[in-house]
C-alpha positions in Angstrom: 0.0 0.0 0.0 1.2 3.5 -0.8 0.5 6.1 1.8 0.5 9.8 1.9 -24.9 -10.2 -23.9 -27.4 -7.7 -25.3 -27.6 -7.0 -29.1 -25.8 -3.8 -30.2 -26.6 -1.8 -33.3 -23.5 -1.5 -35.5 -22.7 -0.9 -39.1 -23.9 -4.4 -40.2 -27.4 -4.0 -38.7 -30.4 -2.0 -39.7 -32.5 0.4 -37.7 -36.0 1.4 -38.7 -37.1 5.0 -38.8 -40.6 6.3 -38.2 -41.6 5.7 -41.8 -40.5 2.0 -41.6 -37.6 2.5 -43.9 -34.4 0.7 -43.0 -31.3 2.9 -42.5 -27.8 1.6 -41.9 -26.0 2.9 -38.9 -22.2 3.1 -38.9 -20.7 4.1 -35.6 -17.4 5.1 -37.3 -19.0 7.6 -39.7 -21.9 9.1 -37.8 -21.3 12.7 -36.6 -19.8 12.5 -33.1 -19.3 8.8 -33.5 -16.9 6.8 -31.4 -14.3 6.3 -34.1 -14.7 2.6 -34.4 -14.4 1.7 -30.8 -15.8 -1.7 -30.1 -18.8 -1.8 -27.8 -18.2 -5.3 -26.5 -20.5 -7.1 -24.2 -22.5 -5.5 -21.4 -19.9 -6.7 -18.9 -17.1 -5.2 -20.9 -18.8 -1.8 -20.7 -18.7 -1.8 -16.9 -15.1 -3.1 -16.8 -12.5 -0.6 -15.3 -9.4 -2.7 -15.8 -6.4 -0.6 -16.3 -8.2 2.5 -14.9 -7.3 4.6 -11.9 -10.1 6.1 -9.7 -9.7 8.9 -7.2 -12.4 8.9 -4.6 -12.7 11.7 -2.1 -14.5 10.9 1.2 -13.5 7.4 0.3 -12.8 6.1 3.8 -16.4 5.5 4.8 -20.0 5.4 3.7 -20.9 5.8 0.1 -17.3 6.7 -0.8 -15.9 3.4 0.6 -18.6 1.4 -1.2 -17.7 3.1 -4.5 -14.0 2.6 -3.9 -14.4 -1.1 -3.3 -16.7 -1.5 -6.2 -14.3 0.1 -8.6 -11.6 -2.3 -7.3 -13.9 -5.2 -7.9 -14.3 -3.9 -11.5 -10.6 -3.8 -12.1 -9.5 -0.3 -11.1 -6.7 0.9 -9.0 -8.0 3.3 -6.4 -6.8 6.5 -4.7 -8.6 6.8 -1.3 -8.7 10.4 0.0 -10.2 11.6 3.2 -9.2 13.7 6.3 -7.9 10.8 8.4 -5.1 8.8 6.9 -5.6 5.7 9.1 -9.1 5.4 7.8 -7.9 5.8 4.2 -5.3 3.2 4.8 -7.9 0.7 6.0 -9.9 1.0 2.8 -6.7 1.0 0.7 -5.8 -2.4 2.3 -9.2 -3.7 1.4 -8.6 -2.6 -2.2 -5.3 -4.3 -2.3 -6.8 -7.5 -0.9 -8.9 -7.6 -4.1 -5.7 -7.6 -6.1 -5.6 -3.9 -7.1 -3.1 -1.2 -6.2 -4.2 1.6 -3.8 -2.9 4.9 -2.5 -4.2 6.3 0.8 -4.0 10.1 1.1 -5.0 12.5 3.9 -6.6 15.6 2.5 -9.2 18.1 3.6 -11.1 18.7 0.4 -12.5 22.0 1.8 -9.0 23.5 1.8 -8.1 24.9 -1.6 -4.4 24.8 -1.0 -4.4 21.0 -0.3 -6.0 20.0 -3.6 -3.1 20.6 -5.9 -1.1 18.2 -3.7 -3.9 15.6 -3.8 -4.0 15.7 -7.6 -0.3 15.7 -7.9 0.1 12.7 -5.6 -2.4 10.7 -7.5 -0.7 11.4 -10.8 2.8 10.8 -9.4 1.8 7.4 -8.1 -0.2 6.1 -11.1 0.5 8.5 -14.0 -3.2 9.0 -14.7 -6.6 9.5 -13.2 -9.5 8.1 -15.3 -12.3 8.5 -12.8 -12.7 11.3 -10.2 -15.5 10.9 -7.6 -16.2 14.0 -5.7 -18.0 12.4 -2.8 -16.6 14.2 0.3 -19.4 16.2 2.0 -20.9 17.2 5.3 -23.6 19.2 7.0 -23.7 20.9 10.4 -26.4 20.8 13.0 -28.0 24.0 14.2 -31.3 24.9 15.9 -32.4 28.0 14.0 -31.1 29.5 10.9 -30.0 32.6 12.8 -27.6 30.4 14.7 -25.7 29.7 11.5 -22.4 31.6 11.7 -20.2 32.7 8.9 -17.7 30.1 9.9 -20.3 27.3 9.8 -21.5 28.5 6.4 -18.0 28.7 5.0 -17.1 25.2 6.3 -20.1 23.6 4.7 -19.7 25.4 1.3 -16.0 24.8 1.2 -16.2 21.1 1.5 -19.4 20.5 -0.5 -18.9 23.0 -3.3 -15.5 24.8 -3.4 -13.5 21.6 -3.3 -15.7 20.0 -6.0 -15.1 23.0 -8.3 -11.3 22.9 -7.7 -10.9 19.2 -8.2 -13.1 19.2 -11.3 -10.8 21.9 -12.7 -7.5 20.3 -11.6 -8.3 16.7 -12.6 -10.7 17.5 -15.5 -8.1 19.6 -17.3 -5.5 16.7 -17.0 -8.1 14.2 -18.2 -8.9 16.4 -21.2 -5.2 16.7 -22.0 -4.6 12.9 -21.8 -7.6 12.0 -23.9 -10.6 11.7 -21.6 -12.1 10.4 -18.4 -15.1 10.5 -16.2 -16.0 12.8 -13.3 -18.8 11.7 -10.9 -20.1 14.3 -8.5 -22.2 13.3 -5.5 -25.1 15.7 -4.7 -28.1 15.3 -2.5 -31.9 15.4 -2.9 -31.6 18.2 -0.3 -30.6 20.3 -3.3 -34.1 20.1 -4.7 -36.0 19.4 -1.5 -34.4 22.0 0.9 -35.6 22.5 4.4 -34.7 24.7 7.4 -32.4 22.2 9.0 -30.0 21.9 6.0 -30.1 25.2 4.1 -26.3 25.8 3.8 -25.8 22.1 2.7 -28.7 22.3 0.3 -27.4 25.4 -1.3 -24.0 23.9 -1.7 -25.3 20.7 -3.2 -27.5 22.8 -5.6 -24.2 24.3 -6.7 -22.8 20.9 -7.3 -25.7 20.2 -9.7 -24.8 23.3 -11.6 -21.1 22.5 -11.7 -21.9 19.1 -13.1 -23.7 20.6 -16.2 -21.1 23.4 -16.5 -18.1 21.1 -16.4 -19.7 18.7 -18.8 -19.6 21.5 -21.4 -16.2 22.8 -20.3 -14.4 19.5 -20.8 -16.6 17.8 -23.3 -16.5 15.8 -25.6 -13.6 13.8 -24.1 -14.4 14.1 -20.4 -17.9 13.1 -19.1 -19.2 14.8 -16.0 -22.3 13.4 -14.2 -23.8 13.5 -10.8 -25.4 11.1 -8.4 -28.1 12.9 -6.4 -28.2 10.7 -3.3 -31.2 10.3 -1.0 -31.1 9.0 2.6 -28.5 6.3 3.1 -27.7 4.5 6.3 -24.1 5.4 7.0 -22.2 6.5 10.1 -23.8 9.9 9.6 -27.3 8.5 10.0 -26.4 7.8 13.7 -27.4 11.4 14.3 -30.8 11.1 12.7 -34.1 11.0 14.5 -34.8 7.5 13.4 -38.4 7.4 14.6 -39.1 10.6 12.6 -37.3 9.2 9.6 -39.3 6.0 9.6 -42.5 8.0 9.6 -41.4 10.3 6.9 -39.9 7.6 4.7 -43.3 6.0 4.3 -44.0 8.7 1.7 -41.2 7.4 -0.4 -41.8 4.8 -3.0 -39.5 2.2 -1.5 -40.4 3.2 2.1 -36.9 2.8 3.4 -33.4 4.3 3.5 -30.6 3.0 1.3 -27.6 0.9 2.1 -24.2 2.2 1.0 -23.7 -0.6 -1.6 -26.9 0.5 -3.3 -25.1 3.5 -4.8 -22.7 1.2 -6.6 -24.7 0.6 -9.7 -25.0 4.3 -10.5 -21.4 4.9 -9.7 -20.2 2.1 -12.0 -22.4 3.3 -14.7 -21.1 6.8 -14.7 -17.4 5.7 -14.1 -17.3 3.3 -17.0 -17.9 3.1 -20.7 -21.5 2.0 -20.0 -22.3 5.7 -19.8 -20.4 6.7 -22.9 -23.2 8.8 -24.3 -24.2 10.3 -21.0 -22.8 13.6 -19.6 -24.2 16.5 -17.7 -26.8 14.2 -16.2 -28.0 14.2 -12.6 -29.4 10.8 -11.5 -31.5 10.5 -8.4 -30.7 7.5 -6.3 -33.2 8.2 -3.4 -35.7 5.4 -3.0 -38.4 7.4 -4.8 -38.7 10.7 -2.8 -41.9 12.4 -4.1 
């Protein structure tokens, strides 16, 4: 450990238009086509072999689940979070799966630490193919007038400022090297804000906007998408009013909170070639919040 098959439409097949006339489709010659890249099987599309993924907030919760899933799919993983020991623990689990890992301590809310994070990842592996901006937090307060400037700045720095800076630092290198995928993690609080999470909700709404903006900034070679997460049972949920949550969640379609590994499908989709024609998208993974 380092510290610090479905059928695919191709040129030989025929697609029908609305008039019932067959038209040939050639992936190599269509405008914006993929220059003859083989689509392969469904499994191939989700394969991350030979890729390097950098996951912030990767030592626990959704970040840990995504880091381990990427390793299961063949990627080497950079695990970044504030506490090095926690990152090292997840990195060891990645290595137990036969992949290489780098554990890095970094406060993503501090602008001056982010160049070092990106540099360390590239120094270790020479590339980053997948960036997951997962680090985030909210703060507890009683009334909105109790929110201090320091509280506001801390929440916005980690949830929004760090996302912007890492998208810029890593996205620019991805573009220069031929492409990659950025996966931001937002929250349904960004579209369902309430009095208890206003700074957090505002920051996550900014993440939604950055997702679309960076998709256009670094397209077509770099794809940028967002998982809008609903309520998941992680270590953070220990602070929830669980009785109140159970009452409220009955209005959701699935009538429950999520488990961390239930974010993995969306993360693998966005990280891999399975989402090769998807960018600037915000996918709700929330159990059906109305």
